[in-house]
C-alpha positions in Angstrom: 17.6 -6.9 14.4 14.4 -5.2 15.4 12.3 -8.2 14.6 12.3 -11.6 16.3 13.6 -14.0 13.8 10.5 -16.1 14.5 8.3 -13.4 13.2 10.3 -13.0 10.0 10.3 -16.8 9.6 6.6 -16.9 10.1 6.1 -14.1 7.6 8.3 -15.7 5.0 6.3 -19.0 5.2 3.0 -16.8 5.0 4.3 -15.3 1.9 4.9 -18.6 0.4 1.5 -19.6 1.3 0.0 -16.4 -0.3 2.1 -16.8 -3.6 0.6 -20.4 -3.9 -2.9 -19.1 -3.5 -5.4 -20.2 -6.4 -8.8 -19.2 -4.6 -10.1 -17.1 -7.4 -8.0 -18.4 -10.4 -11.1 -19.4 -12.3 -11.9 -15.5 -12.4 -8.5 -14.1 -13.5 -8.0 -13.9 -17.1 -4.2 -14.2 -17.0 -4.3 -16.9 -14.3 -3.1 -16.5 -10.6 0.3 -14.6 -9.7 -0.1 -13.1 -6.2 2.3 -10.0 -5.8 3.3 -9.4 -2.4 6.5 -7.5 -1.1 6.8 -7.5 2.6 9.3 -7.8 5.5 9.0 -8.1 9.3 11.1 -4.9 9.3 9.1 -2.7 6.8 8.0 0.5 8.3 6.1 2.0 5.3 3.2 0.2 3.7 1.7 0.9 0.3 -1.9 -0.4 0.3 -2.7 -0.3 -3.4 -5.4 -1.6 -5.5 -4.2 -4.5 -7.7 -1.5 -5.3 -10.2 -1.9 -4.3 -13.6 -0.8 -6.4 -16.7 2.9 -5.0 -16.8 3.2 -5.8 -13.1 1.8 -9.1 -13.6 4.1 -10.2 -16.4 7.2 -8.7 -14.7 6.1 -10.3 -11.3 6.7 -7.0 -9.6 4.2 -4.6 -8.2 4.0 -1.1 -9.7 6.6 -2.0 -12.4 4.9 0.2 -14.8 4.1 3.8 -15.6 1.8 4.3 -12.4 4.8 3.1 -10.4 6.9 5.7 -11.9 4.3 8.3 -11.0 4.0 7.0 -7.4 7.7 6.9 -6.8 7.7 10.5 -8.0 5.2 11.5 -5.4 7.1 9.8 -2.8 10.5 11.0 -3.8 11.9 7.6 -3.8 14.4 5.9 -6.1 13.4 2.5 -7.6 15.9 0.6 -5.2 14.5 2.3 -2.0 10.9 1.6 -3.3 11.6 -2.0 -3.8 13.7 -2.4 -0.4 11.3 -4.6 1.6 13.4 -3.9 4.8 11.8 -0.6 4.8 8.9 -0.5 2.3 6.1 -3.1 1.8 3.5 -3.3 -0.8 0.5 -5.1 -0.2 -2.3 -4.5 -2.6 -5.9 -5.1 -1.9 -6.1 -7.7 -4.6 -2.8 -9.6 -5.1 -3.6 -10.7 -8.6 -4.2 -8.9 -11.8 -8.2 -8.9 -12.0 -8.9 -8.3 -15.8 -10.4 -5.5 -17.7 -13.7 -3.9 -17.5 -16.0 -4.0 -20.6 -15.6 -0.2 -21.0 -12.0 -0.1 -20.4 -10.0 0.2 -17.1 -9.1 -2.6 -14.8 -11.7 -4.7 -12.9 -11.9 -3.9 -9.0 -9.8 -6.3 -6.9 -11.0 -9.8 -6.4 -13.2 -9.5 -3.2 -11.9 -12.9 -2.0 -8.4 -11.7 -1.3 -8.1 -9.1 1.3 -10.3 -11.1 4.0 -8.2 -14.2 3.4 -4.7 -12.6 3.7 -4.5 -9.0 4.9 -5.0 -9.4 8.6 -2.6 -12.4 8.6 0.1 -10.5 6.9 -0.3 -7.3 8.9 -0.1 -9.3 12.3 3.5 -10.1 11.2 4.6 -6.6 10.4 5.4 -5.1 13.9 7.7 -2.2 12.6 4.9 -0.5 10.3 4.6 3.3 11.0 2.7 4.5 8.0 0.1 3.1 5.6 -0.3 4.8 2.3 -4.0 4.3 1.3 -3.5 4.4 -2.6 -6.7 4.8 -4.5 -10.4 4.2 -3.6 -10.3 0.5 -3.0 -7.8 0.5 -0.2 -9.5 3.7 1.3 -13.0 2.2 1.4 -11.6 -1.1 2.9 -9.9 0.8 5.8 -11.9 3.8 6.3 -15.3 3.0 4.8 -16.9 4.7 1.8 -16.0 8.2 0.9 -14.5 10.9 -1.5 -11.0 10.2 -2.3 -10.7 13.7 -3.3 -11.7 15.0 0.3 -9.7 12.4 2.1 -6.5 13.3 0.1 -7.1 17.0 0.6 -7.7 16.4 4.3 -4.8 14.0 4.7 -3.8 15.4 7.9 -7.1 14.2 9.6 -5.8 10.7 9.1 -2.1 11.0 10.2 -2.9 10.4 13.9 -4.1 7.0 12.9 -0.9 6.3 10.7 -2.7 6.6 7.3 -2.0 8.9 4.3 -4.7 8.7 1.7 -3.6 9.1 -1.8 -5.2 9.0 -5.1 -4.5 6.0 -7.5 -1.4 7.0 -9.6 -2.9 6.2 -13.1 -2.5 8.3 -16.2 -6.1 9.6 -15.4 -4.8 11.2 -12.1 -2.6 13.6 -14.4 -5.9 15.4 -15.5 -7.2 15.3 -11.9 -4.0 16.9 -10.7 -4.4 19.8 -13.1 -7.8 20.5 -11.4 -6.4 20.3 -7.9 -3.0 22.2 -7.8 -3.2 21.9 -3.8 -2.1 18.4 -4.5 1.4 19.2 -5.6 1.6 22.4 -3.4 0.6 20.9 -0.1 0.1 17.1 -0.2 3.2 16.0 -1.9 5.7 18.1 0.2 4.2 16.6 3.4 4.1 13.2 2.1 7.8 13.3 1.2 8.7 14.9 4.4 6.7 12.2 6.5 8.1 9.3 4.2 11.8 10.4 4.7 11.1 10.9 8.5 9.9 7.2 8.9 12.6 5.7 6.6 15.4 7.6 8.5 14.4 5.8 11.8 16.8 3.2 12.9 15.3 -0.2 13.5 15.3 0.2 17.1 13.3 3.6 16.7 10.9 1.9 14.5 10.0 -0.6 17.0 9.8 2.0 19.6 8.2 4.7 17.7 4.8 6.2 18.8 2.6 8.5 16.4 1.6 11.9 17.3 -1.7 11.8 19.5 -1.2 8.5 20.8 -4.2 8.4 22.8 -6.3 8.8 19.5 -8.0 5.4 18.8 -7.6 4.0 15.3 -10.7 3.6 13.2 -11.6 1.4 10.2 -11.2 -2.4 9.8 -7.4 -2.7 10.2 -5.0 -2.3 13.2 -2.5 -0.6 11.0 
């Protein structure tokens, strides 16, 4: 095993604590149902926005059309996508936040990430790459900025083990038509990077070092 059993035990206990969280339940129209899919051996982290209604009712992140689109981008089957031994999903907001008056989901609840995120990530020693999916995760980790510019300049973030992506909602289909470089340049590089990381053995994942190891990480997270 690549991970000390104590690390996995601690993470398992923390996940149970997370799933029992009711801190912002009074603000959630469907009640609290924190969604988190992690393991101490996960090497790819999907840092997403917040669950939608379908994911909430199915109790599984990205079990909806946006998940289908994201899996297509990554070139992953559903089985691999939900295999926490290799892939983790940790939204910025763990519960469905509700709808905005003019349509679209509300932002992730602001209480969530400060309470749980660093604690969970501290028990995931094998992580090699974090996919920053959508504006909320990018703003949390990298600060304010343009999602389009960050996605187009994704190579700038690889030394820090980040890969910015747009949110895979139906609206992104319209955006993709205006940004042909996304399918031509970003998606092939994304799939190659993901496959390289998933092909690492457990021992390699622990000992793996990113390119330009002297480059200091920026943002509010250590991964």
